[in-house]
N, C-alpha and C positions, 0 to 999 in steps of 0.2 A: 712416078707411080704414086697414087694417092693411098694413105695410111687407111687402114679398115676403121670405120666409125666405132664398132664394138671394142676394138683394141684401144682406140683414142678414151673412150669412156671408162674403159676398165683402168687405164694408167692414171687419169684424171682422178677417180674413186680412189686408187691406191695412194696417191699423192696426198689428197685430203685427209685420208685415214692416219697417214705417217703424220703428219701435221698435228691432227687431234691427239694422237698418242702420244706426242712429246708435251703436250700440255697436261698430261695425266699424272698426276703422283707428286708433284712439287719435290721438294728437297728433303733428304734423308738427314741432314744434321751432320753427316760425315764426310762432307766433302773436303775438309781439311786434312782427314786422315790420309797417309799415304795407301795409292791403290792396293799394294800387295798385303797390307795390314786390315784393309775394310771388312772383308768377310768376316774375319774373326771379331773385330770391334763390333759389328753389328749383329752378331749373334751373342754377344754377351761375354764374349773372350772366354767361354769354357766353362764359366760358373753356373753351377746347377740352381735350378728354381726352387729346391726343398724336396722335391720327390725323391731324389737319390737318398737323401740324409734320412727321411722319414722311413723308407725301405729298409735302411740299414738299422734304424733304431728297432723297428718291428721284429726284424729277424735276432737282433740282440736278446731283446724282450721274450722271444719266443725260445731261444736257446735257455736263457735263465729260469723259464718255467718249466721247461723239459727237465733240466738239472735239477731243480727243487723237487721235482716229483719222484727222481730215483730215490 
């Protein structure tokens, strides 16, 4: 029994899309990091980008200002 031509076209297009997707993105530079450690390393290993520290300083300053007002 011959395969449906539409199904053949779909399979061909899916295979081409998979090949094309495989060429997108390149290397992350983390290929030498063990797989189980890669997500943490790629996310900056939990280091904040300064926003948390800035929020803490603002809270400290507002606490100081409130205590000075009393």
